C-alpha positions as YAML, in Angstrom:
chain: A
units: angstrom
residues:
- id: 1
  name: UNK
  ca: [94.52, 74.25, 94.83]
- id: 2
  name: UNK
  ca: [97.51, 73.61, 96.44]
- id: 3
  name: UNK
  ca: [99.11, 75.77, 94.06]
- id: 4
  name: UNK
  ca: [97.08, 78.46, 94.98]
- id: 5
  name: UNK
  ca: [96.97, 78.16, 98.15]
- id: 6
  name: UNK
  ca: [100.96, 78.30, 97.97]
- id: 7
  name: UNK
  ca: [100.72, 81.21, 95.83]
- id: 8
  name: UNK
  ca: [98.38, 82.84, 98.71]
- id: 9
  name: UNK
  ca: [100.78, 82.25, 101.28]
- id: 10
  name: UNK
  ca: [103.75, 83.42, 98.70]
- id: 11
  name: UNK
  ca: [101.19, 86.76, 98.50]
- id: 12
  name: UNK
  ca: [101.09, 87.04, 102.19]
- id: 13
  name: UNK
  ca: [103.98, 86.40, 103.30]
- id: 14
  name: UNK
  ca: [105.57, 89.27, 100.99]
- id: 15
  name: UNK
  ca: [102.71, 91.20, 102.42]
- id: 16
  name: UNK
  ca: [103.58, 90.23, 106.23]
- id: 17
  name: UNK
  ca: [107.28, 91.75, 105.09]
- id: 18
  name: UNK
  ca: [105.53, 94.67, 103.97]
- id: 19
  name: UNK
  ca: [103.61, 95.36, 106.80]
- id: 20
  name: UNK
  ca: [107.31, 94.51, 108.95]
- id: 21
  name: UNK
  ca: [108.89, 97.83, 106.89]
- id: 22
  name: UNK
  ca: [105.88, 99.85, 107.56]
- id: 23
  name: UNK
  ca: [106.93, 99.76, 110.61]
- id: 24
  name: UNK
  ca: [104.48, 96.76, 112.53]
- id: 25
  name: UNK
  ca: [106.96, 94.52, 113.01]
- id: 26
  name: UNK
  ca: [105.31, 92.35, 115.24]
- id: 27
  name: UNK
  ca: [102.06, 91.59, 113.71]
- id: 28
  name: UNK
  ca: [103.81, 91.56, 110.05]
- id: 29
  name: UNK
  ca: [106.62, 88.87, 111.64]
- id: 30
  name: UNK
  ca: [103.89, 86.63, 112.96]
- id: 31
  name: UNK
  ca: [102.19, 87.18, 109.43]
- id: 32
  name: UNK
  ca: [105.35, 86.32, 107.70]
- id: 33
  name: UNK
  ca: [106.24, 83.31, 109.33]
- id: 34
  name: UNK
  ca: [103.06, 81.77, 109.30]
- id: 35
  name: UNK
  ca: [102.45, 82.46, 105.81]
- id: 36
  name: UNK
  ca: [105.93, 80.89, 104.80]
- id: 37
  name: UNK
  ca: [105.33, 77.81, 107.09]
- id: 38
  name: UNK
  ca: [102.05, 77.33, 104.81]
- id: 39
  name: UNK
  ca: [104.09, 78.43, 101.46]
- id: 40
  name: UNK
  ca: [106.61, 75.45, 102.49]
- id: 41
  name: UNK
  ca: [104.11, 73.35, 103.38]
- id: 42
  name: UNK
  ca: [102.26, 73.14, 100.09]
- id: 43
  name: UNK
  ca: [105.30, 73.50, 98.12]
- id: 44
  name: UNK
  ca: [106.41, 70.43, 99.84]
- id: 45
  name: UNK
  ca: [103.04, 68.77, 99.58]
- id: 46
  name: UNK
  ca: [102.94, 69.56, 95.50]
- id: 47
  name: UNK
  ca: [106.22, 68.04, 95.12]
- id: 48
  name: UNK
  ca: [105.01, 64.88, 96.65]
- id: 49
  name: UNK
  ca: [102.41, 64.80, 94.58]
- id: 50
  name: UNK
  ca: [104.07, 65.17, 91.42]
- id: 51
  name: UNK
  ca: [105.55, 62.11, 92.21]
- id: 52
  name: UNK
  ca: [102.46, 60.18, 92.99]
- id: 53
  name: UNK
  ca: [100.79, 61.64, 89.91]
- id: 54
  name: UNK
  ca: [99.24, 58.03, 88.46]
- id: 55
  name: UNK
  ca: [96.29, 58.46, 86.30]
- id: 56
  name: UNK
  ca: [94.75, 54.81, 86.76]
- id: 57
  name: UNK
  ca: [92.08, 54.32, 83.84]
- id: 58
  name: UNK
  ca: [88.56, 54.46, 85.48]
- id: 59
  name: UNK
  ca: [86.52, 50.98, 84.82]
- id: 60
  name: UNK
  ca: [84.27, 53.17, 82.73]
- id: 61
  name: UNK
  ca: [86.56, 54.05, 80.34]
- id: 62
  name: UNK
  ca: [88.36, 50.92, 79.96]
- id: 63
  name: UNK
  ca: [84.62, 49.46, 79.24]
- id: 64
  name: UNK
  ca: [83.58, 51.68, 76.99]
- id: 65
  name: UNK
  ca: [87.12, 51.16, 74.86]
- id: 66
  name: UNK
  ca: [86.37, 47.53, 74.86]
- id: 67
  name: UNK
  ca: [82.62, 48.43, 73.77]
- id: 68
  name: UNK
  ca: [84.08, 50.37, 71.23]
- id: 69
  name: UNK
  ca: [86.57, 47.81, 69.66]
- id: 70
  name: UNK
  ca: [89.34, 50.67, 70.45]
- id: 71
  name: UNK
  ca: [92.23, 47.86, 71.33]
- id: 72
  name: UNK
  ca: [95.91, 47.36, 70.08]
- id: 73
  name: UNK
  ca: [99.15, 45.94, 71.03]
- id: 74
  name: UNK
  ca: [101.36, 47.54, 73.25]
- id: 75
  name: UNK
  ca: [105.18, 46.61, 73.12]
- id: 76
  name: UNK
  ca: [107.62, 47.30, 77.03]
- id: 77
  name: UNK
  ca: [110.23, 49.29, 75.67]
- id: 78
  name: UNK
  ca: [111.00, 50.44, 79.31]
- id: 79
  name: UNK
  ca: [110.36, 50.46, 82.58]
- id: 80
  name: UNK
  ca: [112.04, 53.16, 85.16]
- id: 81
  name: UNK
  ca: [111.27, 53.31, 89.29]
- id: 82
  name: UNK
  ca: [110.17, 57.09, 89.76]
- id: 83
  name: UNK
  ca: [111.32, 56.55, 93.52]
- id: 84
  name: UNK
  ca: [108.22, 56.56, 94.91]
- id: 85
  name: UNK
  ca: [105.87, 54.16, 96.55]
- id: 86
  name: UNK
  ca: [102.30, 53.24, 97.29]
- id: 87
  name: UNK
  ca: [101.06, 50.64, 100.06]
- id: 88
  name: UNK
  ca: [105.04, 49.59, 99.31]
- id: 89
  name: UNK
  ca: [104.26, 48.96, 95.56]
- id: 90
  name: UNK
  ca: [106.77, 51.14, 93.14]
- id: 91
  name: UNK
  ca: [105.33, 53.59, 90.99]
- id: 92
  name: UNK
  ca: [107.25, 53.44, 87.59]
- id: 93
  name: UNK
  ca: [107.04, 54.90, 84.44]
- id: 94
  name: UNK
  ca: [106.64, 52.59, 81.25]
- id: 95
  name: UNK
  ca: [108.10, 53.44, 78.04]
- id: 96
  name: UNK
  ca: [105.24, 52.05, 75.55]
- id: 97
  name: UNK
  ca: [105.55, 51.43, 71.67]
- id: 98
  name: UNK
  ca: [101.34, 50.79, 70.59]
- id: 99
  name: UNK
  ca: [99.67, 49.49, 67.25]
- id: 100
  name: UNK
  ca: [96.08, 50.24, 67.17]
- id: 101
  name: UNK
  ca: [93.79, 47.84, 65.26]
- id: 102
  name: UNK
  ca: [92.62, 50.67, 63.80]
- id: 103
  name: UNK
  ca: [94.81, 53.78, 62.78]
- id: 104
  name: UNK
  ca: [98.43, 54.85, 63.10]
- id: 105
  name: UNK
  ca: [101.51, 53.87, 65.69]
- id: 106
  name: UNK
  ca: [102.65, 56.07, 68.43]
- id: 107
  name: UNK
  ca: [104.76, 56.05, 71.18]
- id: 108
  name: UNK
  ca: [104.24, 57.15, 74.62]
- id: 109
  name: UNK
  ca: [104.89, 57.05, 78.41]
- id: 110
  name: UNK
  ca: [102.52, 55.88, 80.99]
- id: 111
  name: UNK
  ca: [103.16, 55.91, 84.78]
- id: 112
  name: UNK
  ca: [101.65, 52.94, 86.65]
- id: 113
  name: UNK
  ca: [101.56, 51.53, 90.14]
- id: 114
  name: UNK
  ca: [103.43, 48.01, 89.46]
- id: 115
  name: UNK
  ca: [102.84, 45.46, 92.22]
- id: 116
  name: UNK
  ca: [105.55, 43.32, 92.97]
- id: 117
  name: UNK
  ca: [104.64, 40.13, 92.42]
- id: 118
  name: UNK
  ca: [103.52, 41.74, 88.61]
- id: 119
  name: UNK
  ca: [106.92, 43.32, 87.13]
- id: 120
  name: UNK
  ca: [107.39, 40.16, 85.21]
- id: 121
  name: UNK
  ca: [104.47, 41.21, 83.22]
- id: 122
  name: UNK
  ca: [106.31, 44.36, 82.31]
- id: 123
  name: UNK
  ca: [109.66, 43.47, 81.24]
- id: 124
  name: UNK
  ca: [111.41, 44.94, 78.37]
- id: 125
  name: UNK
  ca: [110.01, 43.74, 74.79]
- id: 126
  name: UNK
  ca: [106.74, 42.06, 76.25]
- id: 127
  name: UNK
  ca: [103.78, 43.39, 73.95]
- id: 128
  name: UNK
  ca: [100.37, 42.74, 75.71]
- id: 129
  name: UNK
  ca: [97.01, 43.96, 74.64]
- id: 130
  name: UNK
  ca: [95.56, 47.16, 75.48]
- id: 131
  name: UNK
  ca: [92.43, 49.26, 75.45]
- id: 132
  name: UNK
  ca: [92.73, 52.48, 73.71]
- id: 133
  name: UNK
  ca: [90.70, 55.10, 76.19]
- id: 134
  name: UNK
  ca: [90.11, 58.04, 73.29]
- id: 135
  name: UNK
  ca: [91.01, 58.05, 69.90]
- id: 136
  name: UNK
  ca: [94.02, 58.15, 68.70]
- id: 137
  name: UNK
  ca: [95.37, 57.99, 71.90]
- id: 138
  name: UNK
  ca: [97.61, 58.00, 73.71]
- id: 139
  name: UNK
  ca: [96.40, 57.05, 76.98]
- id: 140
  name: UNK
  ca: [95.85, 53.34, 77.40]
- id: 141
  name: UNK
  ca: [94.82, 50.95, 79.81]
- id: 142
  name: UNK
  ca: [96.39, 47.11, 79.58]
- id: 143
  name: UNK
  ca: [93.67, 44.45, 79.11]
- id: 144
  name: UNK
  ca: [94.97, 41.47, 78.52]
- id: 145
  name: UNK
  ca: [93.02, 38.96, 76.77]
- id: 146
  name: UNK
  ca: [91.05, 41.40, 74.56]
- id: 147
  name: UNK
  ca: [92.56, 40.55, 71.32]
- id: 148
  name: UNK
  ca: [91.83, 37.29, 69.05]
- id: 149
  name: UNK
  ca: [95.28, 35.20, 68.10]
- id: 150
  name: UNK
  ca: [94.28, 36.45, 64.39]
- id: 151
  name: UNK
  ca: [94.59, 40.16, 65.53]
- id: 152
  name: UNK
  ca: [97.35, 40.02, 67.55]
- id: 153
  name: UNK
  ca: [99.27, 38.01, 64.63]
- id: 154
  name: UNK
  ca: [98.24, 40.63, 61.99]
- id: 155
  name: UNK
  ca: [99.08, 43.38, 64.99]
- id: 156
  name: UNK
  ca: [103.21, 44.27, 64.33]
- id: 157
  name: UNK
  ca: [104.66, 46.78, 66.97]
- id: 158
  name: UNK
  ca: [107.22, 49.09, 64.84]
- id: 159
  name: UNK
  ca: [110.24, 50.23, 66.06]
- id: 160
  name: UNK
  ca: [109.78, 53.07, 68.69]
- id: 161
  name: UNK
  ca: [112.22, 55.21, 66.63]
- id: 162
  name: UNK
  ca: [109.60, 54.74, 63.78]
- id: 163
  name: UNK
  ca: [106.80, 56.21, 65.15]
- id: 164
  name: UNK
  ca: [105.75, 59.61, 66.96]
- id: 165
  name: UNK
  ca: [106.05, 60.29, 70.09]
- id: 166
  name: UNK
  ca: [102.80, 60.97, 72.08]
- id: 167
  name: UNK
  ca: [103.27, 62.49, 75.82]
- id: 168
  name: UNK
  ca: [100.04, 61.65, 77.77]
- id: 169
  name: UNK
  ca: [98.40, 65.16, 78.56]
- id: 170
  name: UNK
  ca: [99.05, 66.09, 82.11]
- id: 171
  name: UNK
  ca: [96.56, 66.92, 84.49]
- id: 172
  name: UNK
  ca: [94.14, 65.31, 82.48]
- id: 173
  name: UNK
  ca: [91.33, 61.92, 82.60]
- id: 174
  name: UNK
  ca: [89.18, 60.40, 79.99]
- id: 175
  name: UNK
  ca: [85.49, 60.56, 80.54]
- id: 176
  name: UNK
  ca: [82.47, 59.58, 78.07]
- id: 177
  name: UNK
  ca: [85.28, 59.03, 75.47]
- id: 178
  name: UNK
  ca: [86.79, 62.39, 75.58]
- id: 179
  name: UNK
  ca: [89.77, 63.93, 77.20]
- id: 180
  name: UNK
  ca: [88.88, 66.47, 80.43]
- id: 181
  name: UNK
  ca: [91.32, 68.71, 82.29]
- id: 182
  name: UNK
  ca: [91.30, 71.35, 84.52]
- id: 183
  name: UNK
  ca: [90.23, 74.68, 83.86]
- id: 184
  name: UNK
  ca: [93.68, 75.89, 83.23]
- id: 185
  name: UNK
  ca: [95.64, 73.60, 81.78]
- id: 186
  name: UNK
  ca: [99.20, 72.10, 83.56]
- id: 187
  name: UNK
  ca: [101.17, 71.29, 80.40]
- id: 188
  name: UNK
  ca: [103.21, 74.10, 78.61]
- id: 189
  name: UNK
  ca: [100.07, 76.03, 76.80]
- id: 190
  name: UNK
  ca: [98.41, 76.57, 79.94]
- id: 191
  name: UNK
  ca: [101.64, 77.92, 81.24]
- id: 192
  name: UNK
  ca: [101.16, 82.04, 81.03]
- id: 193
  name: UNK
  ca: [97.22, 81.82, 82.21]
- id: 194
  name: UNK
  ca: [98.62, 79.96, 85.16]
- id: 195
  name: UNK
  ca: [101.81, 82.20, 86.13]
- id: 196
  name: UNK
  ca: [98.99, 85.28, 85.62]
- id: 197
  name: UNK
  ca: [96.66, 83.05, 87.43]
- id: 198
  name: UNK
  ca: [99.23, 83.05, 90.61]
- id: 199
  name: UNK
  ca: [100.53, 86.21, 90.64]
- id: 200
  name: UNK
  ca: [96.96, 87.85, 90.50]
- id: 201
  name: UNK
  ca: [96.22, 85.74, 93.87]
- id: 202
  name: UNK
  ca: [99.80, 86.55, 95.14]
- id: 203
  name: UNK
  ca: [98.97, 89.73, 94.75]
- id: 204
  name: UNK
  ca: [95.32, 89.63, 96.44]
- id: 205
  name: UNK
  ca: [97.00, 87.79, 99.34]
- id: 206
  name: UNK
  ca: [99.74, 90.45, 99.97]
- id: 207
  name: UNK
  ca: [96.84, 93.24, 99.54]
- id: 208
  name: UNK
  ca: [94.60, 91.92, 102.25]
- id: 209
  name: UNK
  ca: [97.56, 91.84, 104.30]
- id: 210
  name: UNK
  ca: [98.73, 95.47, 103.94]
- id: 211
  name: UNK
  ca: [95.37, 96.81, 103.53]
- id: 212
  name: UNK
  ca: [94.89, 97.10, 107.34]
- id: 213
  name: UNK
  ca: [97.86, 99.11, 107.60]
- id: 214
  name: UNK
  ca: [97.36, 101.52, 104.51]
- id: 215
  name: UNK
  ca: [97.50, 104.44, 106.23]
- id: 216
  name: UNK
  ca: [101.06, 103.57, 106.90]
- id: 217
  name: UNK
  ca: [101.94, 102.87, 102.73]
- id: 218
  name: UNK
  ca: [102.77, 106.69, 101.95]
- id: 219
  name: UNK
  ca: [104.22, 108.03, 104.90]
- id: 220
  name: UNK
  ca: [106.71, 105.47, 104.08]
- id: 221
  name: UNK
  ca: [106.97, 105.89, 100.75]
- id: 222
  name: UNK
  ca: [107.66, 109.57, 101.43]
- id: 223
  name: UNK
  ca: [110.40, 108.60, 103.97]
- id: 224
  name: UNK
  ca: [111.98, 106.40, 101.29]
- id: 225
  name: UNK
  ca: [111.99, 108.87, 98.79]
- id: 226
  name: UNK
  ca: [113.92, 111.43, 101.10]
- id: 227
  name: UNK
  ca: [116.61, 108.31, 101.90]
- id: 228
  name: UNK
  ca: [114.94, 107.54, 105.52]
- id: 229
  name: UNK
  ca: [114.59, 103.28, 105.84]
- id: 230
  name: UNK
  ca: [110.97, 104.49, 107.71]
- id: 231
  name: UNK
  ca: [109.13, 106.94, 108.71]
- id: 232
  name: UNK
  ca: [110.01, 108.95, 112.24]
- id: 233
  name: UNK
  ca: [107.14, 109.84, 113.56]
- id: 234
  name: UNK
  ca: [109.26, 112.85, 115.67]
- id: 235
  name: UNK
  ca: [108.84, 115.10, 112.69]
- id: 236
  name: UNK
  ca: [106.43, 118.02, 112.82]
- id: 237
  name: UNK
  ca: [103.86, 116.39, 109.91]
- id: 238
  name: UNK
  ca: [104.74, 112.69, 111.21]
- id: 239
  name: UNK
  ca: [103.67, 113.80, 114.58]
- id: 240
  name: UNK
  ca: [100.60, 115.32, 113.11]
- id: 241
  name: UNK
  ca: [98.88, 112.73, 111.86]
- id: 242
  name: UNK
  ca: [99.68, 110.32, 114.61]
- id: 243
  name: UNK
  ca: [98.35, 113.16, 117.48]
- id: 244
  name: UNK
  ca: [95.32, 113.46, 114.91]
- id: 245
  name: UNK
  ca: [94.75, 109.41, 114.78]
- id: 246
  name: UNK
  ca: [95.17, 109.21, 118.75]
- id: 247
  name: UNK
  ca: [92.76, 111.88, 119.69]
- id: 248
  name: UNK
  ca: [90.42, 111.01, 117.41]
- id: 249
  name: UNK
  ca: [90.82, 106.66, 118.76]
- id: 250
  name: UNK
  ca: [90.74, 108.17, 122.18]
- id: 251
  name: UNK
  ca: [87.62, 109.78, 121.92]
- id: 252
  name: UNK
  ca: [88.54, 113.12, 123.74]
- id: 253
  name: UNK
  ca: [91.70, 115.12, 124.21]
- id: 254
  name: UNK
  ca: [92.77, 114.76, 127.58]
- id: 255
  name: UNK
  ca: [95.90, 112.85, 127.93]
- id: 256
  name: UNK
  ca: [98.40, 112.39, 131.55]
- id: 257
  name: UNK
  ca: [101.48, 111.21, 129.38]
- id: 258
  name: UNK
  ca: [102.81, 111.26, 125.85]
- id: 259
  name: UNK
  ca: [105.61, 109.55, 124.77]
- id: 260
  name: UNK
  ca: [107.49, 110.09, 121.03]
- id: 261
  name: UNK
  ca: [109.36, 107.19, 119.96]
- id: 262
  name: UNK
  ca: [111.13, 107.20, 116.35]
- id: 263
  name: UNK
  ca: [108.02, 104.59, 115.47]
- id: 264
  name: UNK
  ca: [106.02, 105.06, 117.73]
- id: 265
  name: UNK
  ca: [103.74, 107.61, 120.16]
- id: 266
  name: UNK
  ca: [102.65, 106.32, 123.53]
- id: 267
  name: UNK
  ca: [99.83, 108.42, 125.22]
- id: 268
  name: UNK
  ca: [98.25, 107.47, 128.71]
- id: 269
  name: UNK
  ca: [94.23, 109.04, 128.97]
- id: 270
  name: UNK
  ca: [91.77, 108.56, 131.17]
- id: 271
  name: UNK
  ca: [89.41, 106.26, 129.89]
- id: 272
  name: UNK
  ca: [86.70, 109.85, 129.77]
- id: 273
  name: UNK
  ca: [86.33, 113.27, 130.49]
- id: 274
  name: UNK
  ca: [87.09, 113.31, 134.62]
- id: 275
  name: UNK
  ca: [88.00, 109.75, 134.90]
- id: 276
  name: UNK
  ca: [91.05, 109.06, 136.94]
- id: 277
  name: UNK
  ca: [91.18, 105.72, 135.77]
- id: 278
  name: UNK
  ca: [94.13, 105.90, 132.15]
- id: 279
  name: UNK
  ca: [94.52, 103.53, 129.45]
- id: 280
  name: UNK
  ca: [97.54, 103.10, 127.41]
- id: 281
  name: UNK
  ca: [97.17, 104.21, 123.10]
- id: 282
  name: UNK
  ca: [99.94, 103.32, 120.96]
- id: 283
  name: UNK
  ca: [99.93, 104.97, 117.33]
- id: 284
  name: UNK
  ca: [102.47, 102.59, 115.12]
- id: 285
  name: UNK
  ca: [102.65, 101.94, 111.00]
- id: 286
  name: UNK
  ca: [99.82, 103.78, 110.60]
- id: 287
  name: UNK
  ca: [97.33, 102.26, 113.08]
- id: 288
  name: UNK
  ca: [96.16, 103.33, 116.87]
- id: 289
  name: UNK
  ca: [96.14, 99.87, 118.92]
- id: 290
  name: UNK
  ca: [94.30, 100.04, 122.54]
- id: 291
  name: UNK
  ca: [97.34, 98.94, 124.58]
- id: 292
  name: UNK
  ca: [94.55, 98.51, 127.60]
- id: 293
  name: UNK
  ca: [95.28, 99.81, 131.48]
- id: 294
  name: UNK
  ca: [98.49, 102.39, 132.17]
- id: 295
  name: UNK
  ca: [101.31, 101.03, 134.62]
- id: 296
  name: UNK
  ca: [101.05, 103.29, 136.62]
- id: 297
  name: UNK
  ca: [98.21, 104.29, 137.16]
- id: 298
  name: UNK
  ca: [97.70, 108.37, 138.01]
- id: 299
  name: UNK
  ca: [96.13, 109.56, 141.14]
- id: 300
  name: UNK
  ca: [95.21, 112.97, 140.50]
- id: 301
  name: UNK
  ca: [92.59, 113.95, 137.68]
- id: 302
  name: UNK
  ca: [94.98, 117.32, 137.92]
- id: 303
  name: UNK
  ca: [97.69, 114.93, 136.19]
- id: 304
  name: UNK
  ca: [96.21, 115.42, 132.75]
- id: 305
  name: UNK
  ca: [96.59, 117.70, 130.34]
- id: 306
  name: UNK
  ca: [94.79, 118.81, 126.91]
- id: 307
  name: UNK
  ca: [96.14, 118.22, 123.31]
- id: 308
  name: UNK
  ca: [95.92, 121.72, 122.67]
- id: 309
  name: UNK
  ca: [98.21, 122.83, 125.04]
- id: 310
  name: UNK
  ca: [101.10, 121.17, 123.70]
- id: 311
  name: UNK
  ca: [102.99, 122.08, 120.41]
- id: 312
  name: UNK
  ca: [104.52, 118.54, 119.67]
- id: 313
  name: UNK
  ca: [105.55, 119.94, 116.24]
- id: 314
  name: UNK
  ca: [107.95, 121.81, 117.48]
- id: 315
  name: UNK
  ca: [110.05, 119.05, 119.24]
- id: 316
  name: UNK
  ca: [111.78, 117.64, 116.33]
- id: 317
  name: UNK
  ca: [113.50, 121.23, 115.55]
- id: 318
  name: UNK
  ca: [113.84, 121.79, 119.40]
- id: 319
  name: UNK
  ca: [115.78, 118.39, 119.14]
- id: 320
  name: UNK
  ca: [117.67, 119.62, 115.77]
- id: 321
  name: UNK
  ca: [118.99, 122.72, 117.70]
- id: 322
  name: UNK
  ca: [119.80, 120.69, 120.98]
- id: 323
  name: UNK
  ca: [122.41, 118.60, 118.56]
- id: 324
  name: UNK
  ca: [123.65, 121.42, 117.06]
- id: 325
  name: UNK
  ca: [123.94, 123.30, 120.46]
- id: 326
  name: UNK
  ca: [125.48, 119.73, 122.24]
- id: 327
  name: UNK
  ca: [127.52, 118.22, 119.52]
- id: 328
  name: UNK
  ca: [125.62, 115.17, 120.15]
- id: 329
  name: UNK
  ca: [123.63, 113.01, 117.40]
- id: 330
  name: UNK
  ca: [119.80, 113.03, 117.64]
- id: 331
  name: UNK
  ca: [119.80, 109.54, 117.13]
- id: 332
  name: UNK
  ca: [116.97, 107.04, 118.52]
- id: 333
  name: UNK
  ca: [116.55, 110.29, 121.52]
- id: 334
  name: UNK
  ca: [112.82, 109.18, 122.92]
- id: 335
  name: UNK
  ca: [110.79, 112.51, 124.21]
- id: 336
  name: UNK
  ca: [108.10, 112.70, 126.91]
- id: 337
  name: UNK
  ca: [105.84, 115.63, 127.54]
- id: 338
  name: UNK
  ca: [104.21, 115.05, 131.33]
- id: 339
  name: UNK
  ca: [103.33, 117.80, 133.93]
- id: 340
  name: UNK
  ca: [105.91, 119.17, 135.63]
- id: 341
  name: UNK
  ca: [106.23, 118.36, 139.56]
- id: 342
  name: UNK
  ca: [104.59, 120.65, 141.91]
- id: 343
  name: UNK
  ca: [107.74, 121.61, 143.94]
- id: 344
  name: UNK
  ca: [105.97, 123.84, 146.97]
- id: 345
  name: UNK
  ca: [106.41, 122.38, 149.92]
- id: 346
  name: UNK
  ca: [103.31, 123.88, 151.14]
- id: 347
  name: UNK
  ca: [101.17, 122.40, 148.75]
- id: 348
  name: UNK
  ca: [99.22, 119.50, 149.16]
- id: 349
  name: UNK
  ca: [100.19, 118.54, 145.97]
- id: 350
  name: UNK
  ca: [104.03, 118.51, 146.73]
- id: 351
  name: UNK
  ca: [105.51, 116.11, 144.63]
- id: 352
  name: UNK
  ca: [102.56, 115.80, 142.57]
- id: 353
  name: UNK
  ca: [102.96, 116.22, 138.34]
- id: 354
  name: UNK
  ca: [100.32, 118.71, 138.28]
- id: 355
  name: UNK
  ca: [102.47, 121.49, 137.07]
- id: 356
  name: UNK
  ca: [102.49, 123.24, 133.57]
- id: 357
  name: UNK
  ca: [102.95, 120.29, 131.06]
- id: 358
  name: UNK
  ca: [106.62, 119.73, 129.96]
- id: 359
  name: UNK
  ca: [108.46, 117.79, 127.14]
- id: 360
  name: UNK
  ca: [111.59, 116.33, 128.51]
- id: 361
  name: UNK
  ca: [114.09, 114.50, 126.27]
- id: 362
  name: UNK
  ca: [118.06, 113.51, 126.01]
- id: 363
  name: UNK
  ca: [120.58, 113.02, 123.58]
- id: 364
  name: UNK
  ca: [123.60, 110.83, 123.94]
- id: 365
  name: UNK
  ca: [127.29, 109.27, 122.46]
- id: 366
  name: UNK
  ca: [129.47, 106.83, 123.59]
- id: 367
  name: UNK
  ca: [131.30, 109.59, 125.53]
- id: 368
  name: UNK
  ca: [128.62, 111.86, 126.93]
- id: 369
  name: UNK
  ca: [124.96, 113.01, 127.46]
- id: 370
  name: UNK
  ca: [122.88, 116.18, 127.72]
- id: 371
  name: UNK
  ca: [119.48, 116.77, 128.96]
- id: 372
  name: UNK
  ca: [116.77, 118.81, 128.13]
- id: 373
  name: UNK
  ca: [113.73, 120.34, 129.20]
- id: 374
  name: UNK
  ca: [111.22, 122.84, 127.31]
- id: 375
  name: UNK
  ca: [107.85, 123.87, 127.81]
- id: 376
  name: UNK
  ca: [104.72, 122.68, 125.87]
- id: 377
  name: UNK
  ca: [105.35, 125.65, 123.66]
- id: 378
  name: UNK
  ca: [109.15, 123.87, 122.56]
- id: 379
  name: UNK
  ca: [110.59, 127.05, 124.27]
- id: 380
  name: UNK
  ca: [114.19, 125.59, 126.17]
- id: 381
  name: UNK
  ca: [113.38, 125.73, 129.60]
- id: 382
  name: UNK
  ca: [117.34, 125.17, 131.18]
- id: 383
  name: UNK
  ca: [120.53, 124.85, 129.50]
- id: 384
  name: UNK
  ca: [122.07, 121.20, 128.57]
- id: 385
  name: UNK
  ca: [123.30, 119.27, 131.32]
...
């Protein structure tokens, strides 16, 4: 279960990284950070649990072996501390060679908690009675006093090098005279199935993370195919997609301001047609977020205009033309669309943004900059400044 959780966390981390690359760094990095934390925590616990994996025989299994006279004699060949302690008692790997009352002899290694007071009972070379938990072993439980003196005399434990080594299958327990393990084996045989399952869980977790941002996948892949690191929302196709998503989310076509960045389109729009109260909406990474009240708030409904009044698809060509004319790079230039200011000193709306909508942007390098003003249809209104 912990390994499945670790696989899911790894998949979620990969999904968070993908979301960041799709242009949503805030949620992507948050998911990545949380998922990596879970992954590191679970892998640490898995490593610790590996050192604590002590398959203590159940009393029922030992009793069944005794009742069935599945007994033998085991010699301790070596004892090694694993470096792990439970309740201040060492966990040890004990190499033993077993001679059964009936059947062949074998060698194996068992992991047990060995109380410090009982260490002499596990000294190298000593022999002890054992209950054989399943026919043929290798699982055993130390069960002193089960064999008669005659049986002990008859049983001769052979040298370890003369018998086959039978390792205890990892992750298994004995119950009802049978070896029981997980649905997917933890040994070498189950490795292909385990790896397949872990990969499927990771892919599934990554898909769940990326799914809410699926609208950004195709545009991002297309941008990568064009040699660009990410989608540039100032370009005609991308800005049309963003505008369509924003209009659908807002629910009407009235706006107060449109700000176009390389990776986002931010719109201030009234909460309803005819209202002055305005909210902010952001399109980024294929998603529209409602960010709450806009700052600052407009003062007049006349500051609003319609999406249909603006030809946003002409913004990118205008930027490229301005760059060729001025010799300045487009870079990360930001464009803004708002109504122009009323300059009629006799008007009731003097210095209010109630004139025709305009697009504006600036280009710059380390030594100079230029400001450009265009009509809502992308026609230049003045030369570079």
